[in-house]
TORDO-865223 format. One record per residue: residue in three letters; x negated, z, y negated of N, C-alpha, C in turn; residue number from 0. Coordinates in pm, whole numbers, plus 50000, padded with zeros to 5 digits. Atoms other than C-alpha are relative to their C-alpha. Layout:
% residues N
  resn    n_u    n_w    n_v   ca_u   ca_w   ca_v    c_u    c_w    c_v  resi
   ALA      X      Z      Y      X      Z      Y      X      Z      Y   NUM
...
END
This chain:
% residues 118
  resn    n_u    n_w    n_v   ca_u   ca_w   ca_v    c_u    c_w    c_v  resi
   GLN  50094  49945  49904  11635  73764  70213  49973  49898  50110     0
   VAL  50032  50081  49884  11460  73594  70500  49959  50091  50113     1
   GLN  50046  49926  49882  11390  73711  70851  49866  49942  50041     2
   LEU  50135  50041  49960  11028  73700  70967  49973  50047  50142     3
   VAL  50033  49966  49861  10915  73692  71328  49855  49962  50025     4
   GLU  50142  50023  49973  10547  73732  71411  49975  49983  50150     5
   SER  50042  50014  49861  10373  73631  71731  49850  49975  50002     6
   GLY  50140  50035  49981  10023  73593  71868  49903  50116  50005     7
   GLY  50092  49887  49991  09880  73943  71862  49959  50025  50144     8
   GLY  50044  49966  49866  09701  74094  72157  49869  50073  50001     9
   LEU  50128  49932  49978  09385  74244  72299  49892  49895  50027    10
   VAL  50111  50093  49982  09060  74051  72265  49868  50076  49995    11
   GLN  50134  49942  50006  08688  74116  72294  49934  49963  49867    12
   VAL  50076  50029  50121  08445  74126  72005  49949  49856  50002    13
   GLY  50046  50137  50012  08365  73777  71883  50101  49894  50039    14
   GLU  49897  50095  49959  08677  73617  72023  50094  49968  49883    15
   SER  49908  50047  50103  08958  73450  71831  50145  50030  50037    16
   LEU  49855  49988  49983  09330  73500  71784  50067  49919  49893    17
   ARG  49921  50076  50095  09596  73296  71615  50136  50067  49988    18
   LEU  49871  49937  50027  09890  73472  71456  50092  49898  49933    19
   SER  49900  50088  50062  10208  73287  71366  50117  50082  49951    20
   CYS  49883  49935  50057  10503  73385  71156  50101  49893  49964    21
   ALA  49893  50094  50030  10829  73198  71144  50105  50070  49916    22
   HIS  49897  49938  50083  11085  73263  70873  50128  49917  50002    23
   SER  49870  50065  50007  11452  73188  70858  50024  49951  49860    24
   GLY  49968  50047  50133  11606  73009  70567  49906  49892  49951    25
   THR  50081  50108  50056  11447  72758  70336  49886  50057  49918    26
   SER  50114  49961  50084  11124  72768  70141  50017  49947  49858    27
   PHE  49976  50057  50132  11289  72628  69829  49951  50096  49891    28
   GLY  50042  49919  50113  11138  72745  69503  49855  50042  50010    29
   VAL  50137  49950  50005  10820  72934  69425  49991  50125  50086    30
   ASN  50013  49883  49915  10710  73176  69692  49859  50011  50056    31
   VAL  50131  49972  49941  10412  73327  69865  50021  50059  50138    32
   MET  50000  49940  49866  10363  73395  70234  49861  50053  50029    33
   GLY  50131  49945  49973  10090  73609  70365  49998  50095  50118    34
   TRP  50023  49903  49895  09944  73846  70616  49933  50124  49940    35
   TYR  50058  49872  50036  09867  74212  70564  49970  50075  50129    36
   ARG  50028  49923  49880  09725  74464  70805  49991  50148  49968    37
   GLN  50003  49855  50016  09743  74836  70858  49941  50063  50124    38
   ALA  50063  49926  49892  09507  75037  71073  50055  50142  50001    39
   PRO  49947  49863  49992  09606  75385  71195  49939  50090  49893    40
   GLY  50046  49907  50102  09587  75637  70913  49953  49938  49872    41
   LYS  50045  50069  50120  09511  75374  70652  50115  49929  49933    42
   GLN  49898  50071  50074  09706  75189  70388  50007  49855  50048    43
   ARG  49983  50141  49967  09839  74839  70434  49921  49916  49900    44
   ASP  50089  50080  50085  09589  74588  70300  50030  49851  50013    45
   LEU  49989  50146  49999  09606  74222  70207  49894  49941  50092    46
   VAL  50096  50080  49924  09445  73981  70451  49985  49863  49934    47
   ALA  50003  50132  50061  09540  73642  70310  50140  49959  49960    48
   THR  49871  50054  50042  09819  73463  70126  49988  49850  49974    49
   VAL  49992  50142  50032  09930  73106  70073  50130  49978  49924    50
   THR  49883  50023  50083  10168  72990  69803  50079  49879  50047    51
   SER  49920  50118  49970  10443  72731  69821  49928  49874  49952    52
   GLY  50084  50112  50042  10191  72509  69641  49875  49988  50082    53
   GLU  50109  50000  49904  09946  72579  69924  49867  50049  49944    54
   SER  50121  49931  50046  09698  72777  69717  49980  50123  50085    55
   THR  50029  49888  49912  09525  73039  69927  49918  50108  49930    56
   ASN  50077  49887  50049  09378  73380  69861  49964  50087  50120    57
   TYR  50047  49922  49886  09170  73592  70098  49938  50132  49954    58
   ALA  50079  49879  50019  09046  73947  70114  49854  49968  50032    59
   ASP  50142  50029  49981  08668  73962  70108  49963  49998  50148    60
   PHE  50039  49993  49859  08648  74058  70476  50050  49879  50079    61
   ALA  49938  50111  49928  08858  73755  70571  49944  49864  49961    62
   LYS  50037  50129  50057  08694  73482  70366  49920  49912  50095    63
   ASP  50088  50081  49916  08438  73366  70620  50050  49986  50143    64
   ARG  49960  49998  49859  08631  73431  70942  50145  49961  50025    65
   PHE  49857  50025  49982  09003  73386  70883  50044  49879  49919    66
   THR  49942  50112  50072  09205  73083  70781  50151  50009  50005    67
   ILE  49855  49998  50008  09563  73090  70660  50049  49859  49971    68
   SER  49942  50132  50024  09779  72781  70670  50151  50011  50008    69
   ARG  49854  49993  50011  10139  72698  70610  50058  49863  50029    70
   ASP  49925  50122  49973  10380  72439  70742  50138  50019  49936    71
   ILE  49874  49982  50075  10660  72414  70487  50117  49949  50082    72
   ALA  49890  50063  49926  10870  72184  70705  50044  50086  50119    73
   LYS  49968  49918  49884  10849  72421  71003  50024  50145  49964    74
   SER  49978  49862  50047  10883  72736  70791  49912  50099  50073    75
   THR  50092  49911  49931  10577  72890  70949  49872  50021  49918    76
   VAL  50132  49973  50054  10256  73049  70836  49912  50051  50115    77
   THR  50090  49969  49890  09956  73085  71063  49872  50062  49948    78
   LEU  50128  49938  50034  09649  73304  71051  49906  49982  50119    79
   GLN  50102  50019  49898  09352  73185  71254  49888  50099  49974    80
   MET  50102  49896  50016  09111  73472  71310  49887  49976  50099    81
   ASN  50117  50025  49916  08763  73404  71442  49899  50113  49987    82
   SER  50108  49900  50002  08464  73623  71523  50055  50140  49974    83
   LEU  49932  49872  50023  08685  73928  71552  49908  50118  50027    84
   LYS  50080  49879  49992  08535  74272  71509  50091  50119  50031    85
   PRO  49916  49883  49973  08655  74618  71618  50075  50049  49876    86
   GLU  49934  49956  50124  08736  74697  71254  50117  49911  49960    87
   ASP  49882  50083  50024  08991  74414  71260  50122  50053  50075    88
   THR  49888  49941  49927  09205  74626  71491  50100  50061  49904    89
   ALA  49894  49956  50091  09536  74687  71316  50131  49936  50042    90
   VAL  49873  50072  49990  09900  74597  71305  50003  49901  49885    91
   TYR  49997  50107  50099  09932  74266  71122  50146  49966  49967    92
   TYR  49864  50024  50048  10242  74208  70912  50008  49871  49921    93
   CYS  49971  50121  50077  10383  73884  70783  50086  50039  49880    94
   ASN  49929  49969  50124  10515  73889  70428  50048  49871  49935    95
   PHE  49944  50111  50078  10739  73654  70231  50044  50057  49866    96
   ARG  49963  49956  50133  10767  73697  69857  50053  49880  49924    97
   SER  49938  50104  50082  11011  73482  69666  49986  50037  49854    98
   LEU  50018  49977  50142  10932  73449  69296  50105  49927  49915    99
   TYR  49902  50081  50073  11178  73180  69183  50071  49909  50098   100
   PRO  49911  49950  50104  11469  73124  69169  50042  50145  50017   101
   ARG  49966  49859  49981  11518  73468  69323  49874  50081  50027   102
   ASP  50112  49909  49980  11284  73764  69329  50035  50097  50112   103
   PHE  49981  49906  49890  11276  73937  69666  49882  49992  50094   104
   GLU  50113  49990  49907  11037  74033  69942  50051  50042  50136   105
   SER  49965  49964  49863  11064  74049  70318  49873  50022  50081   106
   TRP  50112  49970  49910  10838  74191  70589  50041  49977  50144   107
   GLY  49978  50004  49857  10807  74120  70955  49977  50138  50060   108
   ARG  50014  49871  49933  10794  74398  71212  49855  50031  50037   109
   GLY  50141  49979  49970  10425  74350  71276  49963  49962  50142   110
   THR  50054  50031  49868  10210  74244  71568  49863  50067  50012   111
   GLN  50122  49923  49979  09929  74451  71715  49884  49908  50037   112
   VAL  50125  50066  49965  09576  74312  71719  49899  50108  50033   113
   THR  50100  49904  49956  09320  74509  71915  49874  49927  50042   114
   VAL  50128  50062  49968  08955  74412  71929  49914  50104  50070   115
   SER  50075  49905  49918  08762  74583  72205  49853  49965  50005   116
   SER  50144  50022  49989  08389  74629  72212  49953  50029  50143   117
END
């Protein structure tokens, strides 16, 4: 297991930007995927973006043109740059670490609140 600590959430106005960071304990050895998910009140948790240990990225459709995920293997961090924020981006954003090899396990951060005010 790894411990994940998110930072960077907050309250912003429509059209502004936020940068979320997630730091994980332990090493990134092996095949794994880090990503961000979000959950709005009363809704399910949805994928925002992921990045593999090989630095391949995947984005939800709503994130493709506005969000950028990046990963620093050496610093054990993953970052989500969010631009042109909209009220519908308001949610709790969770960092996720999924190890695929040599061990199969998954860890979640506690989440960070992002609120976009109109």
